[in-house]
Backbone as CSV, one residue per row, in Angstrom:
resi,resn,N_x,N_y,N_z,CA_x,CA_y,CA_z,C_x,C_y,C_z
1,MET,101.510,113.870,112.109,100.851,113.811,113.398,101.703,112.979,114.365
2,GLU,101.741,113.404,115.592,102.531,112.714,116.601,101.615,112.100,117.656
3,THR,102.102,111.045,118.282,101.352,110.325,119.310,102.227,110.204,120.549
4,ILE,101.602,110.310,121.713,102.297,110.070,122.970,102.079,108.592,123.296
5,LEU,103.190,107.861,123.455,103.139,106.406,123.593,103.833,105.949,124.871
6,PHE,103.144,105.119,125.652,103.707,104.481,126.836,104.210,103.106,126.421
7,VAL,105.492,102.822,126.678,106.063,101.518,126.350,106.498,100.818,127.636
8,TYR,106.247,99.510,127.704,106.485,98.765,128.932,107.298,97.496,128.732
9,GLY,107.643,97.160,127.517,108.314,95.880,127.266,109.580,96.026,126.461
10,THR,109.627,95.361,125.317,110.847,95.299,124.514,111.202,96.621,123.838
11,LEU,110.339,97.620,123.929,110.643,98.937,123.361,111.340,99.868,124.356
12,ARG,111.388,99.488,125.607,112.016,100.332,126.633,113.522,100.456,126.408
13,THR,114.088,101.497,126.968,115.524,101.736,126.895,116.289,100.497,127.356
14,GLY,117.246,100.071,126.529,118.062,98.918,126.858,117.492,97.585,126.398
15,GLU,116.273,97.592,125.915,115.640,96.347,125.464,115.849,96.154,123.967
16,ARG,115.568,94.970,123.454,115.951,94.595,122.089,115.261,95.381,120.972
17,ASN,114.098,95.953,121.195,113.412,96.709,120.141,113.460,98.220,120.354
18,HIS,114.314,98.656,121.262,114.390,100.092,121.550,114.875,100.918,120.350
19,ALA,115.526,100.301,119.401,116.015,101.021,118.218,114.881,101.732,117.479
20,TYR,113.680,101.221,117.556,112.538,101.881,116.910,112.331,103.280,117.476
21,LEU,112.571,103.451,118.751,112.400,104.760,119.386,113.647,105.625,119.266
22,ARG,114.814,104.994,119.305,116.078,105.746,119.170,116.169,106.440,117.832
23,SER,115.414,105.966,116.849,115.540,106.494,115.489,114.746,107.771,115.251
24,GLY,114.395,108.505,116.288,113.751,109.781,116.048,112.610,110.139,116.980
25,ALA,112.287,109.280,117.936,111.251,109.608,118.917,111.860,110.478,120.016
26,TYR,111.015,111.168,120.752,111.461,112.056,121.821,111.043,111.471,123.172
27,TYR,112.025,111.232,124.039,111.763,110.682,125.369,111.148,111.754,126.259
28,ILE,110.025,111.438,126.886,109.354,112.376,127.789,109.681,112.062,129.242
29,GLY,109.624,110.775,129.616,109.948,110.418,130.990,109.473,109.027,131.360
30,SER,109.823,108.630,132.579,109.415,107.329,133.108,108.214,107.503,134.015
31,THR,107.353,106.508,134.023,106.183,106.491,134.890,105.685,105.061,134.968
32,SER,104.547,104.877,135.589,103.914,103.561,135.698,102.420,103.706,135.463
33,THR,101.800,102.597,135.128,100.346,102.611,135.003,99.735,102.726,136.397
34,LYS,98.490,103.142,136.430,97.743,103.029,137.675,97.582,101.532,137.943
35,PRO,97.378,101.122,139.192,97.298,99.686,139.510,95.961,99.074,139.059
36,GLU,95.759,99.061,137.744,94.502,98.577,137.162,94.747,97.504,136.109
37,TYR,95.972,96.998,136.032,96.358,96.137,134.922,97.075,94.882,135.406
38,SER,97.272,93.980,134.479,98.092,92.787,134.693,99.023,92.656,133.503
39,ILE,100.125,91.957,133.715,101.075,91.729,132.635,101.204,90.216,132.438
40,LEU,101.141,89.799,131.188,101.288,88.390,130.849,102.680,88.152,130.284
41,ASP,103.272,87.037,130.630,104.554,86.639,130.066,104.250,85.800,128.829
42,LEU,104.465,86.384,127.653,104.172,85.707,126.391,105.440,85.118,125.784
43,VAL,106.394,84.782,126.612,107.685,84.178,126.311,108.639,85.187,125.668
44,ASP,108.351,85.666,124.461,109.250,86.594,123.777,109.004,88.060,124.118
45,TYR,107.883,88.352,124.739,107.533,89.730,125.069,106.397,89.708,126.087
46,PRO,106.191,90.824,126.807,105.072,90.900,127.743,103.806,91.371,127.032
47,GLY,102.672,91.111,127.652,101.398,91.588,127.124,100.591,92.226,128.234
48,LEU,100.272,93.486,128.096,99.489,94.224,129.081,98.018,93.939,128.859
49,ILE,97.287,93.649,129.947,95.841,93.452,129.843,95.157,94.286,130.920
50,GLU,93.923,94.653,130.639,93.132,95.396,131.614,92.618,94.446,132.676
51,GLY,92.418,94.975,133.857,91.989,94.167,134.985,93.208,93.764,135.791
52,GLY,93.053,93.702,137.060,94.180,93.378,137.922,94.479,94.543,138.839
53,ASP,95.562,94.398,139.576,95.912,95.425,140.561,97.399,95.746,140.539
54,THR,98.006,95.574,139.365,99.441,95.790,139.225,99.731,97.122,138.539
55,SER,100.725,97.814,139.036,101.227,99.032,138.404,102.432,98.634,137.553
56,ILE,102.354,98.859,136.257,103.372,98.424,135.310,104.318,99.586,135.003
57,PRO,105.625,99.444,135.242,106.567,100.524,134.935,106.833,100.623,133.434
58,GLY,107.141,101.831,132.993,107.458,102.026,131.584,107.956,103.425,131.299
59,GLU,107.991,103.751,130.023,108.493,105.043,129.551,107.470,105.681,128.620
60,VAL,107.475,107.003,128.588,106.582,107.762,127.718,107.413,108.439,126.642
61,TRP,106.972,108.287,125.399,107.680,108.815,124.232,106.726,109.561,123.310
62,LEU,107.231,110.593,122.672,106.528,111.289,121.605,107.029,110.681,120.299
63,VAL,106.125,110.084,119.526,106.534,109.381,118.308,105.812,109.950,117.086
64,SER,106.507,109.974,115.986,105.930,110.432,114.720,105.004,109.353,114.170
65,SER,104.180,109.724,113.211,103.285,108.742,112.584,104.084,107.660,111.864
66,LYS,105.249,107.996,111.334,106.095,107.010,110.651,106.611,105.962,111.639
67,ILE,107.141,106.417,112.776,107.642,105.485,113.790,106.488,104.665,114.368
68,LEU,105.357,105.312,114.608,104.196,104.601,115.141,103.747,103.485,114.197
69,ALA,103.749,103.751,112.905,103.375,102.723,111.922,104.353,101.548,111.967
70,GLN,105.643,101.835,112.139,106.642,100.764,112.234,106.420,99.919,113.484
71,ILE,106.114,100.568,114.595,105.879,99.836,115.838,104.574,99.046,115.753
72,ASP,103.543,99.632,115.149,102.286,98.898,114.945,102.541,97.592,114.191
73,THR,103.395,97.652,113.189,103.746,96.448,112.426,104.520,95.472,113.305
74,LEU,105.484,95.972,114.069,106.280,95.131,114.952,105.403,94.336,115.913
75,VAL,104.439,94.987,116.536,103.620,94.324,117.560,102.360,93.676,116.986
76,ASN,102.232,93.695,115.658,101.139,93.009,114.974,99.760,93.579,115.319
77,VAL,99.649,94.905,115.299,98.361,95.542,115.522,97.376,95.152,114.420
78,HIS,97.824,95.178,113.194,96.920,94.914,112.064,96.508,93.443,111.995
79,GLY,97.322,92.563,112.556,96.980,91.145,112.607,96.121,90.785,113.815
80,GLY,95.918,91.742,114.696,95.020,91.532,115.817,95.641,91.039,117.107
81,LEU,96.974,90.892,117.166,97.600,90.402,118.383,97.554,91.445,119.503
82,PHE,97.805,92.691,119.142,97.744,93.807,120.082,96.831,94.889,119.518
83,VAL,96.312,95.724,120.400,95.523,96.887,120.019,96.102,98.088,120.765
84,ARG,96.166,99.215,120.089,96.700,100.436,120.704,95.525,101.304,121.140
85,ARG,95.530,101.659,122.431,94.467,102.529,122.959,94.954,103.235,124.221
86,PRO,94.179,104.190,124.732,94.618,104.961,125.904,94.840,104.092,127.143
87,VAL,95.799,104.525,127.954,96.165,103.838,129.188,96.136,104.849,130.329
88,ASN,95.808,104.394,131.527,95.790,105.252,132.711,97.128,105.165,133.421
89,LEU,97.804,106.307,133.501,99.132,106.346,134.115,99.105,107.106,135.434
90,ILE,100.041,106.774,136.310,100.174,107.487,137.583,100.561,108.939,137.325
91,HIS,101.508,109.145,136.425,101.949,110.497,136.057,101.864,110.608,134.537
92,ALA,100.947,111.421,134.039,100.697,111.502,132.594,101.355,112.721,131.943
93,PHE,102.219,113.423,132.670,102.970,114.542,132.101,102.069,115.588,131.451
94,GLU,100.850,115.732,131.930,99.878,116.723,131.457,99.411,116.503,130.025
95,TYR,99.546,115.287,129.517,99.016,114.964,128.191,97.625,114.383,128.365
96,PRO,96.651,114.841,127.581,95.282,114.342,127.752,95.118,112.867,127.381
97,VAL,95.879,112.393,126.398,95.769,110.996,125.973,97.168,110.426,125.744
98,ILE,97.430,109.320,126.410,98.659,108.567,126.188,98.218,107.151,125.846
99,GLU,98.743,106.626,124.753,98.347,105.303,124.303,99.414,104.268,124.615
100,THR,98.999,103.020,124.634,99.919,101.894,124.764,99.339,100.712,124.010
101,TYR,100.091,99.632,123.989,99.654,98.421,123.307,99.118,97.421,124.332
102,PHE,97.858,97.056,124.160,97.217,96.050,124.992,97.169,94.727,124.239
103,TYR,97.462,93.660,124.935,97.365,92.318,124.357,95.901,91.929,124.281
104,ARG,95.522,91.364,123.155,94.155,90.848,123.007,94.160,89.392,123.431
105,ASN,93.627,89.106,124.607,93.567,87.712,125.063,92.557,86.990,124.186
106,MET,93.059,86.146,123.353,92.169,85.452,122.420,91.874,84.066,122.913
């Protein structure tokens, strides 16, 4: 199974964790979120949160379940630091659901 994933931080092209996507994901295009979010500077990486009026730039990728599992581990989804769920984008490339990683403000 494949997932359409919006990336906005260290997974983007040219960033330090982009190798996860270079290893077999398919680049769809660049876009931004609708201006409904805020971004937190968590020192080593950004954290997207709901609420706010900022449009966050990023990239959309088609990823396999294997790559998605690796990224889930990288961003600590199972430990509760981030949660993956649908995001509202300005241009969604006609995909009904595109997911991203939201920071859980604890």
